[in-house]
C-alpha positions in Angstrom: 40.4 31.2 72.7 40.0 28.1 70.6 42.7 27.3 68.0 42.1 25.9 64.5 45.1 24.5 62.6 45.6 25.1 58.9 47.7 23.2 56.3 48.4 24.5 52.8 49.0 22.2 49.8 51.1 24.1 47.3 53.5 27.0 48.0 53.4 28.8 44.6 52.0 32.3 44.0 48.6 31.8 45.7 49.8 29.5 48.4 52.5 32.0 49.4 50.0 34.7 49.5 47.7 32.7 51.7 50.5 31.9 54.1 51.5 35.6 54.3 47.9 36.6 55.0 47.4 34.1 57.7 50.7 35.0 59.4 50.5 38.8 59.1 46.8 39.0 60.0 46.6 36.3 62.7 45.9 38.7 65.5 43.3 40.8 63.8 41.5 37.8 62.5 41.4 36.3 66.0 39.8 39.5 67.3 37.2 39.6 64.5 36.4 35.9 64.4 36.9 34.8 68.0 39.2 31.9 66.9 42.9 31.7 66.6 43.9 30.4 63.2 47.3 28.7 63.3 49.3 27.9 60.2 50.8 24.5 61.0 52.2 23.1 57.7 52.9 23.9 54.1 53.6 21.2 51.6 55.4 21.7 48.3 57.9 19.7 46.2 60.2 22.8 46.3 60.7 24.2 49.8 64.0 25.9 49.2 63.0 28.7 46.8 62.4 32.1 48.5 58.7 33.1 48.2 59.1 36.3 50.1 57.3 34.9 53.1 59.0 34.1 56.4 57.3 31.0 57.8 58.0 29.4 61.2 60.7 26.8 61.3 59.4 23.3 60.7 56.3 24.5 58.8 57.6 23.5 55.3 57.5 19.9 54.2 57.6 17.9 50.9 55.2 15.3 52.3 51.7 16.4 51.2 50.2 13.3 52.9 51.5 14.5 56.2 49.3 17.6 56.0 46.2 15.6 55.2 46.8 13.2 58.1 47.9 15.7 60.8 45.4 15.6 63.7 46.3 19.2 64.5 45.0 20.5 61.2 41.3 21.1 60.7 41.4 23.0 57.4 43.3 21.9 54.4 43.9 24.6 51.7 44.5 23.3 48.2 46.5 25.7 45.9 48.2 23.2 43.7 45.8 23.5 40.8 44.8 21.1 38.1 42.9 17.9 38.5 45.6 15.3 39.1 47.2 15.1 42.6 45.0 18.1 43.7 41.9 16.0 43.3 43.4 13.0 45.2 44.6 15.2 48.1 41.3 17.0 48.4 39.3 13.8 48.5 41.8 12.3 51.0 41.4 15.4 53.2 37.7 15.1 53.1 37.9 11.4 54.0 40.0 12.4 56.9 37.2 14.7 58.1 39.1 17.9 57.2 37.4 20.9 55.9 38.8 22.2 52.5 39.4 25.5 50.9 40.3 25.6 47.2 40.5 28.2 44.4 40.7 25.4 41.8 37.9 26.1 39.2 39.0 23.4 36.8 38.8 20.8 39.6 35.3 21.9 40.7 34.0 22.3 37.2 35.1 18.8 36.2 34.8 16.9 39.4 32.5 19.1 41.6 29.8 16.5 42.0 32.1 13.9 43.4 33.9 16.3 45.7 30.7 18.0 47.0 29.1 14.6 47.6 32.1 13.5 49.5 32.1 16.6 51.7 28.4 16.2 52.4 28.8 12.6 53.3 31.7 13.3 55.7 30.0 16.3 57.3 32.8 18.8 56.4 32.8 22.2 54.8 34.3 23.0 51.4 34.7 26.6 50.4 35.8 27.8 47.0 35.3 31.6 46.9 38.4 32.4 44.9 37.6 29.9 42.2 35.6 32.5 40.3 36.7 36.1 40.1 39.8 35.9 42.4 39.3 38.8 44.8 35.7 39.4 43.8 33.2 37.9 46.3 30.8 36.6 43.7 30.7 33.1 45.2 29.8 34.5 48.6 27.2 36.8 47.0 25.4 33.8 45.4 25.6 31.6 48.5 24.7 34.2 51.0 24.0 37.8 49.9 21.4 36.8 47.2 20.2 33.5 48.7 16.7 34.9 48.9 16.6 35.7 45.2 15.7 33.8 42.1 18.6 34.5 39.8 17.6 35.6 36.4 20.9 36.4 34.7 24.7 36.5 35.5 27.0 38.2 33.0 30.7 38.2 33.8 34.1 39.3 32.6 36.0 36.5 34.3 39.3 36.2 32.5 41.8 39.0 32.9 44.0 37.8 30.1 41.2 38.1 27.5 40.0 41.4 28.9 43.6 42.8 28.8 44.0 41.8 25.2 40.6 43.2 24.1 41.2 46.5 25.9 44.5 47.0 24.1 43.1 45.9 20.7 40.5 48.7 21.0 42.8 51.4 22.5 45.8 50.8 20.3 44.4 49.2 17.2 47.1 46.5 17.3 46.4 42.9 16.1 45.5 40.1 18.5 48.7 38.1 18.0 51.0 41.1 18.8 49.1 41.9 22.0 49.1 38.3 23.1 52.9 38.2 22.9 53.1 41.4 25.0 50.7 39.8 27.5 52.9 36.8 27.8 56.0 38.9 28.4 54.2 40.9 31.1 53.0 37.7 32.8 49.3 38.3 32.0 49.1 35.3 29.7 50.5 31.8 30.0 53.1 30.4 27.6 50.3 28.2 26.4 47.4 30.6 26.5 44.7 28.2 25.0 42.8 27.8 28.2 42.3 31.5 28.5 41.9 32.8 24.9 39.7 29.9 23.8 37.3 30.5 26.6 37.6 27.4 28.6 38.9 29.1 31.8 35.8 31.3 31.7 33.6 28.2 31.0 34.9 26.4 34.1 33.8 29.5 36.1 30.4 29.6 34.3 29.8 26.0 35.4 30.4 26.9 39.0 28.1 30.0 38.8 25.3 27.9 37.2 25.5 25.3 40.0 25.1 28.0 42.7 22.4 29.9 40.8 20.2 27.0 39.6 21.1 24.0 41.7 22.5 21.8 39.0 26.1 21.5 37.7 26.5 21.4 33.9 29.5 19.6 32.4 32.0 21.5 30.4 30.8 19.7 27.3 27.3 21.2 27.8 28.6 24.8 27.8 28.7 26.7 24.6 32.2 28.1 24.4 33.6 30.7 21.9 37.0 32.4 22.6 38.7 35.4 21.2 41.6 33.7 19.2 40.1 34.6 15.8 38.7 38.0 16.7 39.7 40.6 14.1 40.8 44.1 14.9 38.4 45.3 12.2 35.5 43.9 14.2 36.7 45.6 17.4 36.8 48.9 15.4 33.5 48.4 13.7 31.8 47.6 17.0 33.1 50.8 18.4 31.7 52.7 15.5 28.3 51.5 16.5 28.9 52.4 20.2 29.8 48.9 21.4 32.9 47.3 23.1 33.7 43.6 22.6 34.1 41.7 25.9 34.4 37.9 26.5 31.3 37.3 28.6 30.2 34.3 30.6 26.4 34.2 30.4 24.4 32.2 32.8 20.7 32.9 32.4 17.3 31.4 33.1 14.2 31.6 30.9 11.3 29.8 32.3 12.4 26.2 33.0 15.4 26.4 30.7 18.9 27.6 31.5 21.6 28.9 29.2 25.3 28.6 30.1 27.8 29.9 27.6 30.9 31.9 26.9 31.0 34.3 24.0 32.8 37.4 22.6 29.9 39.9 23.0 29.2 43.4 21.9 28.4 45.5 25.1 27.0 49.0 24.8 29.5 51.8 25.9 26.8 52.9 28.4 26.8 49.5 30.1 28.9 49.1 33.3 30.5 45.9 32.0 31.8 47.8 28.9 33.9 49.9 31.2 35.8 47.1 32.9 39.2 47.3 31.4 42.6 45.7 31.5 43.1 42.7 33.8 40.1 43.6 36.0 37.1 41.3 36.3 33.4 42.0 37.0 30.2 40.1 37.4 26.7 41.5 37.1 23.8 39.6 38.6 20.1 40.2 38.1 17.9 38.8 40.9 14.1 38.9 41.1 14.2 41.0 44.3 17.7 42.6 44.2 17.4 43.8 40.5 20.9 44.4 39.1 24.0 44.3 41.3 27.6 44.4 40.1 30.9 43.2 41.6 34.3 44.5 40.4 37.9 43.9 41.2 41.1 42.0 40.4 40.3 38.6 39.2 43.7 37.0 39.7 47.1 37.5 41.3 48.7 36.6 44.6 47.0 39.1 46.9 43.5 39.3 45.5 43.1 35.5 45.3 44.7 35.0 48.7 42.4 37.5 50.2 39.3 35.4 49.3 41.0 32.2 50.3 41.9 33.6 53.7 38.3 34.8 54.1 37.0 31.3 53.4 39.5 29.9 56.0 38.1 32.4 58.5 34.6 31.3 57.9 35.4 27.6 58.3 37.5 28.3 61.4 34.6 30.1 63.0 32.3 27.2 62.2 34.7 24.7 63.7 35.2 26.8 66.8 31.5 26.6 67.4 31.2 22.9 66.6 29.1 23.3 63.5 29.3 23.3 59.7 27.3 26.0 58.0 26.1 24.1 55.0 24.6 20.7 54.5 26.1 20.8 51.0 28.4 23.3 49.5 26.5 23.5 46.2 22.7 22.9 46.1 21.2 20.1 44.0 17.6 21.1 43.9 17.8 21.6 40.1 19.3 18.2 39.2 16.9 16.4 36.9 14.6 19.4 36.8 16.6 22.2 35.1 16.8 21.8 31.3 19.7 23.3 29.3 18.4 25.4 26.4 19.4 24.0 23.1 22.0 26.2 21.3 19.7 26.8 18.4 16.9 28.0 20.6 18.9 30.8 22.3 17.8 34.2 21.2 20.1 37.3 21.0 20.8 40.3 18.9 23.7 39.7 16.6 26.6 41.6 15.0 27.3 40.3 11.5 30.1 41.2 9.1 30.0 40.1 5.5 32.7 40.5 2.9 30.5 41.0 -0.1 31.3 40.7 -3.7 31.3 44.2 -5.3 28.4 43.9 -7.7 24.9 45.2 -7.9 22.2 43.5 -5.8 24.5 41.5 -3.6 23.3 43.2 -0.4 19.8 42.4 -1.5 20.7 38.7 -1.5 21.8 39.0 2.1 18.8 41.0 3.3 16.4 38.6 1.5 18.0 35.5 3.1 17.9 37.1 6.6 14.3 38.1 6.2 13.3 34.7 4.8 14.5 33.1 8.1 12.9 35.7 10.3 16.1 37.7 11.1 15.3 41.4 11.2 17.9 44.1 10.5 18.2 47.0 12.9 21.2 48.7 11.3 23.6 48.3 8.5 26.8 50.0 7.3 29.2 49.6 4.4 32.6 50.1 6.1 34.8 50.9 3.0 34.7 50.9 -0.8 36.4 48.0 -2.5 39.3 48.7 -4.9 38.7 47.2 -8.2 36.9 43.9 -7.6 37.9 43.6 -3.9 35.2 42.4 -1.5 33.5 45.1 0.5 33.0 44.8 4.3 29.3 45.3 5.3 28.3 45.2 9.0 24.7 44.3 10.0 23.2 44.5 13.4 20.0 42.4 14.0 17.1 42.6 16.3 16.7 39.7 18.7 16.7 36.5 16.7 16.7 32.7 17.3 20.2 31.3 16.8 19.1 28.4 14.6 17.2 30.9 12.3 20.3 33.0 11.9 22.5 30.0 11.2 20.1 28.9 8.5 20.2 32.4 6.9 24.0 32.5 7.0 24.2 29.1 5.4 22.0 30.3 2.6 24.1 33.5 2.1 27.3 31.5 1.9 25.8 29.1 -0.6 24.7 32.1 -2.8 28.2 33.2 -3.6 27.5 36.6 -2.2 30.4 36.5 0.3 34.1 35.9 -0.3 34.6 34.4 3.2 32.6 33.1 6.1 30.5 35.8 7.8 31.5 36.9 11.3 28.8 36.4 13.9 29.0 37.9 17.4 26.4 38.2 20.1 25.2 41.5 21.5 24.2 42.3 25.0 
């Protein structure tokens, strides 16, 4: 049986999980794949801390370059993260004719074109199944399972930190800041949670999904990104009163020749499957022209789920190498480059949830309704959520029919200028 050597760059949470998977499942993978996958080296600056994995003597090294240059290694696995040394080592590995596996969504979202071009030029595979959704095989689905479909929409809950916070805000009625602190204590949120709660982690993943679905790779600057940092518990409650649950959704959608790529807190009906994805779990729902709707659900992060997908990618490449072939001419298609147009933010249509803090005086809601109607925004439902005490502002929630974003923004600007509201209106999208 042919052997394929593997080297791992980074021996943190994911790297240790990958090493454990390769060592413990070596025999069964050989039976399934017809190739013996041998873990030859693991590079990390810290090779003394116990990771709970027993690796063969001589496997650990602090010299990452020795992994890239080792002639006995055909697959380099990058689990370092970030875009600094990780990018250099990935490009060095590709230049050395090594195939690469990575779970680094930030690296691919920001430097994917350069990396995929290099892999194609050097005739090597690069797999990145764990970069979106951790243990959920959404990348494999788009590359293989739905390859015969035109993808209409992808909606995904792709950040477990945000989903955990939103779930507890609804279930317990506690404020965002309190639950974020709990999430940090439990290890569900980073000490600096900005990448997660401001939506950029999800945006990196949306860029990768758009590249696979439509053959072009948007830059992060082209993605409309809204996080959950400023989400009020009142809006979580009011949404539930109308039969909706707020989720941070990645939206990748095509309408004719234009594509929308965005990340937004979104009201999802209780009856929708995505509304019932709770806690740290992730899910992605894809609509294809032949497949209709399919959904993929599971743990989106963590040692074992992420390592499971990385090991599966290693297995695919090892099988390719054992048969003397690479499966793809290019890891990400480019047929949409220069052809696909990103839809302007103002032209995107959606239903909207609006909350106004209205001055408690006669005719003030009429001012709101008139401004919305003037700009073509139709109201589907409205509710006054409480009575103001004295001259206190009154919260009024409005749900709209599908409206053009630019029209809604014009209406909201007029409402703010009228003096009818005591603070900026809240605007959330609806699925």
